[in-house]
LOKEFI-948069 format. One line per 8 residues: number of its first residue (from 1); their letters; for each residue x negated, y negated, z negated of C-alpha. Coordinates in nm, 3 decimals, padded with zeros to 5 digits. Layout:
NUM> a> X Y Z  ...
This chain:
1> mawdtisp> 00.000 00.000 00.000  -00.130 -00.344 00.093  -00.115 -00.591 -00.195  -00.048 -00.953 -00.107  -00.183 -01.179 -00.380  -00.174 -01.495 -00.169  00.181 -01.539 -00.037  00.341 -01.596 -00.382
9> ynrgfref> 00.109 -01.891 -00.441  00.191 -02.035 -00.099  00.565 -02.002 -00.154  00.561 -02.141 -00.506  00.276 -02.392 -00.475  00.481 -02.675 -00.625  00.582 -02.473 -00.930  00.230 -02.338 -00.982
17> taayeafg> 00.079 -02.684 -00.945  00.321 -02.829 -01.201  00.244 -02.547 -01.445  -00.133 -02.583 -01.408  -00.135 -02.962 -01.431  00.087 -02.965 -01.741  -00.213 -02.885 -01.957  -00.554 -03.051 -01.971
25> feeihada> -00.880 -02.870 -01.902  -01.013 -02.906 -02.256  -00.687 -02.777 -02.401  -00.679 -02.469 -02.180  -01.051 -02.393 -02.199  -01.128 -02.485 -02.559  -01.313 -02.154 -02.610  -01.542 -02.223 -02.314
33> mpflpakp> -01.627 -02.584 -02.401  -01.922 -02.507 -02.637  -02.089 -02.298 -02.366  -02.070 -02.535 -02.071  -02.411 -02.648 -01.938  -02.506 -02.986 -02.080  -02.638 -03.114 -01.747  -02.410 -03.135 -01.440
41> glildvga> -02.514 -02.926 -01.142  -02.346 -02.730 -00.865  -02.038 -02.525 -00.953  -01.834 -02.273 -00.757  -01.468 -02.269 -00.868  -01.323 -01.940 -00.742  -00.945 -01.942 -00.718  -00.937 -02.316 -00.782
49> gsgrdaaw> -00.557 -02.338 -00.770  -00.425 -02.690 -00.821  -00.775 -02.832 -00.857  -00.732 -02.925 -01.223  -01.059 -02.762 -01.332  -01.247 -02.874 -01.020  -01.143 -03.234 -01.087  -01.255 -03.214 -01.449
57> fanrgwev> -01.601 -03.103 -01.345  -01.623 -03.357 -01.062  -01.530 -03.639 -01.300  -01.829 -03.541 -01.514  -02.081 -03.552 -01.233  -02.067 -03.194 -01.106  -02.078 -03.114 -00.734  -01.791 -02.872 -00.679
65> iaaepaka> -01.721 -02.605 -00.418  -01.357 -02.508 -00.469  -01.251 -02.178 -00.310  -00.875 -02.128 -00.281  -00.720 -01.884 -00.028  -00.357 -02.005 -00.063  -00.329 -02.274 00.204  -00.028 -02.460 00.064
73> lreearrl> -00.176 -02.465 -00.287  -00.516 -02.574 -00.152  -00.368 -02.861 00.050  -00.163 -02.981 -00.246  -00.476 -02.968 -00.465  -00.673 -03.163 -00.206  -00.400 -03.430 -00.205  -00.369 -03.439 -00.583
81> hadarirw> -00.742 -03.449 -00.660  -00.902 -03.641 -00.374  -01.269 -03.661 -00.468  -01.575 -03.653 -00.244  -01.749 -03.431 -00.500  -01.494 -03.152 -00.441  -01.530 -02.948 -00.120  -01.240 -02.715 -00.051
89> vddrlpsl> -01.304 -02.380 00.118  -01.060 -02.113 00.234  -01.221 -01.808 00.077  -01.155 -01.533 -00.177  -01.302 -01.243 -00.366  -01.426 -00.978 -00.323  -01.596 -01.093 00.001  -01.654 -01.472 -00.030
97> vgihqlgl> -01.793 -01.463 00.326  -01.761 -01.836 00.386  -01.925 -01.926 00.056  -02.222 -01.701 00.128  -02.269 -01.865 00.468  -02.335 -02.198 00.297  -02.665 -02.073 00.156  -02.613 -02.251 -00.177
105> gfdliwls> -02.724 -02.136 -00.521  -02.487 -02.223 -00.805  -02.562 -02.329 -01.160  -02.216 -02.222 -01.272  -01.950 -01.994 -01.122  -01.604 -02.050 -01.268  -01.314 -01.802 -01.249  -01.001 -01.906 -01.435
113> gvwqhirp> -00.724 -01.650 -01.421  -00.868 -01.473 -01.116  -01.012 -01.139 -01.224  -00.673 -00.972 -01.275  -00.603 -01.020 -00.901  -00.909 -00.810 -00.806  -00.830 -00.441 -00.766  -01.043 -00.225 -01.002
121> eeraramr> -01.212 -00.042 -00.714  -01.323 -00.377 -00.565  -01.461 -00.532 -00.884  -01.812 -00.392 -00.851  -01.839 -00.550 -00.505  -01.690 -00.874 -00.635  -01.942 -00.894 -00.919  -02.229 -00.820 -00.682
129> klvtllkp> -02.115 -01.103 -00.453  -02.095 -01.345 -00.745  -02.441 -01.253 -00.874  -02.603 -01.315 -00.535  -02.463 -01.670 -00.543  -02.613 -01.756 -00.882  -02.932 -01.949 -00.931  -03.180 -01.788 -01.170
137> ggrimmtl> -03.067 -01.909 -01.510  -02.712 -01.957 -01.377  -02.391 -01.865 -01.559  -02.058 -01.699 -01.478  -01.761 -01.802 -01.691  -01.424 -01.633 -01.649  -01.092 -01.621 -01.830  -00.918 -01.283 -01.852
145> rhgpapdd> -00.537 -01.255 -01.854  -00.405 -00.975 -02.075  -00.044 -00.869 -02.047  00.216 -00.742 -01.798  00.214 -00.866 -01.440  00.501 -01.079 -01.310  00.735 -00.923 -01.057  00.620 -01.145 -00.768
153> rpmwpvna> 00.243 -01.116 -00.806  00.027 -00.802 -00.810  -00.217 -00.787 -01.102  -00.429 -00.516 -01.259  -00.537 -00.468 -01.621  -00.863 -00.636 -01.722  -01.112 -00.554 -01.993  -01.404 -00.757 -02.130
161> meverlgl> -01.614 -00.442 -02.172  -01.565 -00.359 -01.803  -01.679 -00.711 -01.707  -01.983 -00.679 -01.934  -02.069 -00.338 -01.786  -02.045 -00.463 -01.427  -02.249 -00.770 -01.513  -02.518 -00.564 -01.686
169> yhglalrv> -02.544 -00.336 -01.383  -02.618 -00.641 -01.165  -02.872 -00.798 -01.402  -02.642 -01.024 -01.606  -02.651 -01.058 -01.982  -02.337 -01.107 -02.191  -02.345 -01.445 -02.364  -02.008 -01.427 -02.536
177> aterredq> -01.668 -01.259 -02.519  -01.418 -01.456 -02.725  -01.124 -01.327 -02.921  -00.792 -01.320 -02.738  -00.580 -01.631 -02.783  -00.215 -01.714 -02.728  -00.080 -01.834 -02.396  -00.044 -02.212 -02.374
185> qgradirw> 00.283 -02.178 -02.182  00.438 -01.991 -02.472  00.463 -01.647 -02.308  00.466 -01.413 -02.606  00.330 -01.108 -02.422  00.035 -01.290 -02.258  -00.311 -01.340 -02.414  -00.625 -01.504 -02.275
193> qtvildlp> -00.993 -01.430 -02.331  -01.312 -01.603 -02.215  -01.615 -01.400 -02.102  -01.951 -01.565 -02.025  -02.241 -01.395 -01.844  -02.592 -01.530 -01.782  -02.845 -01.446 -01.510  -03.192 -01.446 -01.666
201> ddgagalp> -03.462 -01.628 -01.475  -03.705 -01.335 -01.481  -03.821 -01.320 -01.119  -03.628 -01.001 -01.045  -03.463 -00.925 -00.714  -03.610 -00.932 -00.366  -03.929 -01.126 -00.434  -04.133 -00.830 -00.568
209> llrgvilr> -04.039 -00.628 -00.260  -04.139 -00.910 -00.026  -04.465 -00.962 -00.211  -04.540 -00.590 -00.186  -04.478 -00.590 00.189  -04.692 -00.899 00.241  -04.987 -00.807 00.025  -04.990 -00.430 -00.023
217> qeksatyk> -04.814 -00.244 00.257  -05.045 -00.093 00.519  -05.067 -00.294 00.841  -05.218 -00.189 01.173  -05.133 -00.528 01.326  -04.990 -00.864 01.222  -04.646 -00.751 01.343  -04.491 -00.690 00.997
225> lallrcla> -04.597 -01.037 00.884  -04.461 -01.185 01.206  -04.123 -01.019 01.158  -04.094 -01.145 00.801  -04.194 -01.495 00.906  -03.939 -01.492 01.189  -03.668 -01.398 00.940  -03.783 -01.662 00.690
233> riadtspn> -03.776 -01.930 00.961  -03.433 -01.824 01.085  -03.300 -01.819 00.729  -03.420 -02.177 00.686  -03.336 -02.331 01.024  -03.063 -02.121 01.191  -02.886 -01.928 00.912  -02.536 -01.964 01.046
241> iardageh> -02.603 -01.725 01.331  -02.610 -01.442 01.078  -02.299 -01.222 01.055  -02.178 -01.096 00.720  -02.165 -00.717 00.711  -02.102 -00.633 00.344  -02.427 -00.513 00.191  -02.636 -00.690 00.454
249> velplgli> -02.624 -00.955 00.721  -02.686 -00.902 01.092  -02.902 -01.120 01.316  -02.926 -01.116 01.695  -03.248 -00.942 01.794  -03.285 -01.197 02.075  -03.315 -01.480 01.823  -03.589 -01.296 01.635
257> alywirmf> -03.762 -01.238 01.970  -03.738 -01.611 02.047  -03.911 -01.701 01.721  -04.158 -01.417 01.778  -04.269 -01.558 02.113  -04.295 -01.905 01.963  -04.525 -01.778 01.687  -04.752 -01.563 01.900
265> kpleergm> -04.782 -01.803 02.193  -05.056 -02.028 02.043  -05.244 -01.726 01.907  -05.249 -01.547 02.244  -05.344 -01.858 02.437  -05.640 -01.914 02.203  -05.750 -01.550 02.227  -05.706 -01.466 01.858
273> pqlpggsm> -05.677 -01.089 01.805  -05.362 -00.962 01.633  -05.462 -00.596 01.607  -05.789 -00.404 01.606  -05.877 -00.379 01.974  -05.635 -00.354 02.262  -05.365 -00.598 02.358  -05.017 -00.676 02.230
281> gfvkeafr> -04.748 -00.472 02.404  -04.511 -00.762 02.462  -04.771 -00.988 02.627  -04.688 -00.925 02.991  -04.649 -01.134 03.303  -04.328 -01.294 03.177  -04.488 -01.402 02.849  -04.786 -01.555 03.032
289> alqplapf> -04.552 -01.742 03.268  -04.430 -01.944 02.968  -04.773 -02.100 02.907  -04.677 -02.449 03.038  -04.403 -02.472 02.773  -04.465 -02.612 02.425  -04.370 -02.385 02.132  -04.091 -02.619 02.022
297> dlrlgarf> -03.934 -02.589 02.368  -03.831 -02.239 02.260  -03.520 -02.323 02.058  -03.145 -02.280 02.044  -02.967 -02.488 02.305  -03.272 -02.509 02.538  -03.207 -02.457 02.909  -03.454 -02.302 03.155
305> eghfgeam> -03.417 -02.316 03.533  -03.547 -02.090 03.808  -03.882 -01.927 03.743  -03.887 -02.025 03.376  -03.535 -01.891 03.324  -03.625 -01.548 03.463  -03.955 -01.540 03.270  -03.776 -01.627 02.943
313> rkalgdaa> -03.517 -01.354 03.002  -03.784 -01.088 03.049  -04.017 -01.216 02.775  -03.733 -01.200 02.522  -03.659 -00.843 02.630  -04.024 -00.737 02.600  -04.053 -00.889 02.253  -03.719 -00.741 02.138
321> rlistmpa> -03.821 -00.388 02.241  -04.154 -00.412 02.059  -03.993 -00.553 01.742  -03.739 -00.270 01.732  -03.996 00.007 01.787  -04.287 -00.127 01.581  -04.247 -00.355 01.276  -03.873 -00.296 01.227
329> thltfadd> -03.937 00.082 01.228  -04.251 00.088 01.016  -04.164 -00.178 00.756  -04.005 00.052 00.498  -03.889 00.097 00.141  -04.062 00.345 -00.089  -03.835 00.623 00.045  -03.951 00.550 00.403
337> qpvfptsy> -03.615 00.403 00.501  -03.654 00.088 00.716  -03.599 -00.240 00.535  -03.462 -00.401 00.851  -03.280 -00.140 01.065  -03.287 -00.264 01.424  -03.128 -00.148 01.747  -03.230 -00.269 02.091
345> grmpktqs> -02.933 -00.350 02.313  -03.015 -00.441 02.670  -03.177 -00.714 02.871  -02.914 -00.955 03.009  -02.866 -00.972 03.384  -03.057 -01.221 03.594  -02.910 -01.570 03.606  -03.000 -01.876 03.813
353> alqieagl> -03.044 -02.065 03.485  -03.079 -01.942 03.130  -02.955 -02.136 02.827  -03.053 -02.013 02.483  -02.718 -01.955 02.316  -02.593 -01.709 02.057  -02.398 -01.486 02.294  -02.708 -01.426 02.506
361> lweygttq> -02.927 -01.350 02.204  -02.686 -01.088 02.068  -02.710 -00.893 02.394  -03.069 -00.794 02.313  -02.960 -00.603 02.001  -02.914 -00.646 01.625  -03.122 -00.643 01.309  -02.985 -00.580 00.959
369> iplgiwqa> -03.120 -00.771 00.658  -03.026 -00.660 00.305  -02.820 -00.930 00.138  -03.061 -00.979 -00.153  -03.357 -01.028 00.080  -03.156 -01.267 00.297  -03.064 -01.480 -00.002  -03.427 -01.488 -00.117
377> lrrmsawi> -03.541 -01.595 00.229  -03.277 -01.868 00.247  -03.352 -02.015 -00.092  -03.725 -01.957 -00.120  -03.866 -01.967 00.233  -04.076 -02.272 00.138  -04.269 -02.046 -00.105  -04.255 -01.720 00.089
385> epmlvaew> -04.381 -01.854 00.422  -04.716 -01.989 00.290  -04.791 -01.643 00.147  -04.712 -01.487 00.486  -04.933 -01.735 00.671  -05.223 -01.688 00.428  -05.217 -01.311 00.478  -05.181 -01.357 00.854
393> vrltrqya> -05.493 -01.576 00.858  -05.683 -01.311 00.662  -05.584 -01.028 00.897  -05.660 -01.227 01.213  -06.007 -01.312 01.087  -06.060 -00.947 00.987  -05.968 -00.825 01.337  -06.195 -01.088 01.492
401> egagrnlp> -06.483 -00.987 01.265  -06.436 -00.625 01.370  -06.484 -00.739 01.729  -06.802 -00.931 01.640  -06.639 -01.278 01.629  -06.635 -01.537 01.355  -06.304 -01.721 01.349  -06.292 -02.019 01.109
409> addvmaal> -05.988 -02.007 00.883  -05.891 -02.360 00.984  -05.872 -02.259 01.350  -05.639 -01.968 01.275  -05.428 -02.187 01.047  -05.395 -02.445 01.323  -05.272 -02.179 01.566  -05.019 -02.055 01.309
417> rwleperd> -04.886 -02.399 01.226  -04.515 -02.425 01.297  -04.502 -02.713 01.541  -04.196 -02.933 01.532  -04.115 -03.174 01.813  -04.218 -03.529 01.760  -03.969 -03.755 01.590  -03.808 -03.854 01.918
425> tlfvrnla> -03.474 -04.032 01.946  -03.526 -04.169 02.298  -03.279 -03.934 02.467  -02.992 -04.028 02.234  -03.096 -04.396 02.239  -03.070 -04.396 02.619  -02.733 -04.225 02.586  -02.606 -04.498 02.353
433> qgridrgm> -02.751 -04.782 02.560  -02.598 -04.637 02.875  -02.256 -04.644 02.712  -02.307 -05.008 02.615  -02.413 -05.091 02.973  -02.082 -04.942 03.093  -01.887 -05.169 02.859  -01.814 -04.905 02.596
441> vvecvwsg> -01.821 -04.979 02.224  -02.096 -04.813 02.020  -02.058 -04.861 01.644  -02.297 -04.819 01.354  -02.160 -04.507 01.188  -02.242 -04.644 00.841  -02.092 -04.993 00.868  -01.854 -04.983 01.165
449> qglrkaal> -02.041 -05.282 01.316  -02.051 -05.299 01.695  -02.408 -05.256 01.824  -02.597 -05.436 02.100  -02.873 -05.281 02.314  -03.127 -05.514 02.157  -03.018 -05.420 01.804  -02.966 -05.045 01.810
457> didhclpw> -03.128 -04.768 01.607  -03.076 -04.393 01.616  -03.064 -04.262 01.261  -03.126 -03.907 01.141  -02.820 -03.850 00.922  -03.020 -03.597 00.719  -03.359 -03.768 00.694  -03.642 -03.640 00.910
465> sawpcgdl> -03.891 -03.669 00.624  -03.691 -03.420 00.419  -03.590 -03.188 00.702  -03.731 -03.243 01.054  -03.417 -03.173 01.255  -03.373 -03.342 01.593  -03.044 -03.167 01.678  -02.792 -03.387 01.855
473> wnllpasp> -02.538 -03.371 01.571  -02.799 -03.524 01.337  -02.873 -03.827 01.560  -02.632 -04.114 01.502  -02.621 -04.479 01.616  -02.693 -04.719 01.333  -02.770 -05.079 01.257  -03.149 -05.139 01.235
481> sinrnskr> -03.105 -05.326 00.906  -02.935 -05.024 00.747  -03.154 -04.757 00.905  -03.484 -04.928 00.827  -03.408 -05.107 00.502  -03.136 -04.962 00.284  -03.084 -04.598 00.393  -03.435 -04.523 00.518
489> elivgaak> -03.545 -04.180 00.391  -03.261 -04.129 00.143  -02.992 -03.862 00.164  -02.649 -04.010 00.228  -02.413 -03.968 -00.068  -02.092 -03.766 -00.046  -01.855 -04.063 -00.072  -02.043 -04.263 00.193
497> lneakpri> -02.056 -03.967 00.429  -01.683 -03.916 00.382  -01.615 -04.284 00.455  -01.826 -04.267 00.774  -01.671 -03.938 00.889  -01.424 -04.084 01.145  -01.701 -04.283 01.316  -01.940 -03.987 01.316
505> mqwwqeay> -01.678 -03.759 01.470  -01.592 -04.023 01.729  -01.960 -04.047 01.829  -01.992 -03.668 01.858  -01.680 -03.650 02.072  -01.764 -03.937 02.306  -02.140 -03.889 02.338  -02.171 -03.512 02.355
513> legahplr> -01.845 -03.326 02.392  -01.708 -03.533 02.679  -02.040 -03.522 02.866  -02.193 -03.279 03.113  -02.161 -02.907 03.041  -02.529 -02.843 02.950  -02.524 -03.132 02.698  -02.201 -03.010 02.543
521> lrfleear> -02.337 -02.656 02.520  -02.660 -02.778 02.365  -02.469 -02.976 02.103  -02.251 -02.677 02.013  -02.535 -02.426 01.998  -02.750 -02.651 01.783  -02.460 -02.711 01.546  -02.377 -02.341 01.520
529> gtlpvage> -02.739 -02.255 01.452  -02.820 -02.509 01.179  -02.484 -02.591 01.017  -02.255 -02.350 00.828  -01.970 -02.355 01.079  -01.765 -02.059 01.189  -01.717 -01.929 01.540  -01.934 -01.828 01.831
537> agglnled> -01.761 -01.901 02.157  -01.568 -02.203 02.275  -01.553 -02.539 02.105  -01.582 -02.647 01.746  -01.327 -02.828 01.536  -01.485 -03.161 01.445  -01.326 -03.156 01.101  -01.496 -02.823 01.036
545> lsaaldfr> -01.822 -02.957 01.176  -01.800 -03.261 00.951  -01.739 -03.039 00.647  -02.038 -02.827 00.749  -02.256 -03.139 00.765  -02.159 -03.221 00.407  -02.244 -02.867 00.296  -02.584 -02.892 00.465
553> rlrlrqet> -02.634 -03.234 00.303  -02.556 -03.081 -00.034  -02.802 -02.798 00.020  -03.077 -03.041 00.125  -03.008 -03.251 -00.184  -03.032 -02.939 -00.397  -03.360 -02.829 -00.239  -03.541 -03.165 -00.230
561> qiaewhgv> -03.393 -03.370 -00.517  -03.427 -03.681 -00.297  -03.222 -03.977 -00.418  -02.888 -04.050 -00.255  -02.785 -04.356 -00.055  -02.438 -04.483 -00.134  -02.410 -04.760 00.124  -02.485 -05.130 00.140
569> rkq> -02.373 -05.303 -00.175  -02.108 -05.565 -00.098  -02.186 -05.917 -00.207
């Protein structure tokens, strides 16, 4: 029998909202109050209902992700508690697919009256999903509803000992389980209990495995390091391409091959050995034909014509086959099972032009990444990648020494440097100036001021100094006085970004989505690769894209701790 826990909340959203809002947060959650973190951080409110709890946290400086699957209830909550600090997401346990796609780590996960809606056989999965979203040192707080279920809503019995057992199995420690207290609504047969679980910051999880692979596992070439670095880079720059598959995520093998070629290209062109003797199996005529291209030309959204298009098609296929048969096969757990099971698909058919887009990259095959490793790569790539590069330098020099060559470490490091394109806004500047020449209005997205050709800047919405991203969605027309003086290298605040949203969406629509097909496709592929938006084919809803920009802003703020810009202060 299929149990519908959502429809009752949609049908009765007004009654539920009135019931929830009739009591204050501190009255309802008096037992939890002594255990709330003293310092505001990032909270996930699962089953956020009317938004009462989310609003309480937001009012005290917390950044809130509010997950509520009942559409009518969610929309009423959004109306009732309009706050830029609260981001509403359509998601639910036990999967929380959309939340995981955001790549955020939470200081606090809050579940008020939710656990009884999770079927007992799904609770282990639900707890595992919650734990993977916690920061080290993070906390899960939940209220348990004891008593009979109402006729219109399916519920299952809950038990604090069961919650403690599931938490312990996934590395959580019980902080407190309170005594049961009476129901605030006066229902005599209902009792409530608060359970609090902590995730110790003890370095457990995927990091020891990754360290073991990097430093201890036998290597006959640099291929294992290259595969891990490809995954770390993708997790940092193009995470939204990943597909949720329960215990793991899936990546297109073609995307890994693209990063693979980009990494090995400078090494091959400088003659730096990557294995003891012999040549690399993927370095064929197609690979060598790409020599005139810069490494940063190999990216999502890039378009290759004629000879280069055919060479890129074949080079991706050659790299994909080698990855699937070599490092993906031989990089194993202690029981000899592959860490990253990979299957090679097929090489796409010849085209007159080739554009690097997700659909094409999936044709080459798939690679599975265990969820714990994926989360570690997403959150800690800035620490993992230097370890990978250091070991890669050591191996390259070792192979060179075996061939009678002395390769300075600095030379190898230079070849392994991840080259980003120069901070170049000329293309988008010309786009904006061309619109002005044709009599169209181009506004500063931050002030709404009309811009002239002589007084026009292109601003990186998420600052280049914090995250060097030259994707089209990140390049916005702005007043020079704002871009150079007040905003500069700061991260735009939530309220200011929300106020500028209509102008940003208008610019995206007019500049990119109404333009030529290749430009539109580039914009969409770049957005899908770097922002947590759903969907693969077709267009993107600009409201969803705007929400994804805010999520990426929030993640960057979390990772860098750069101060926020809240707009020009009015005189």
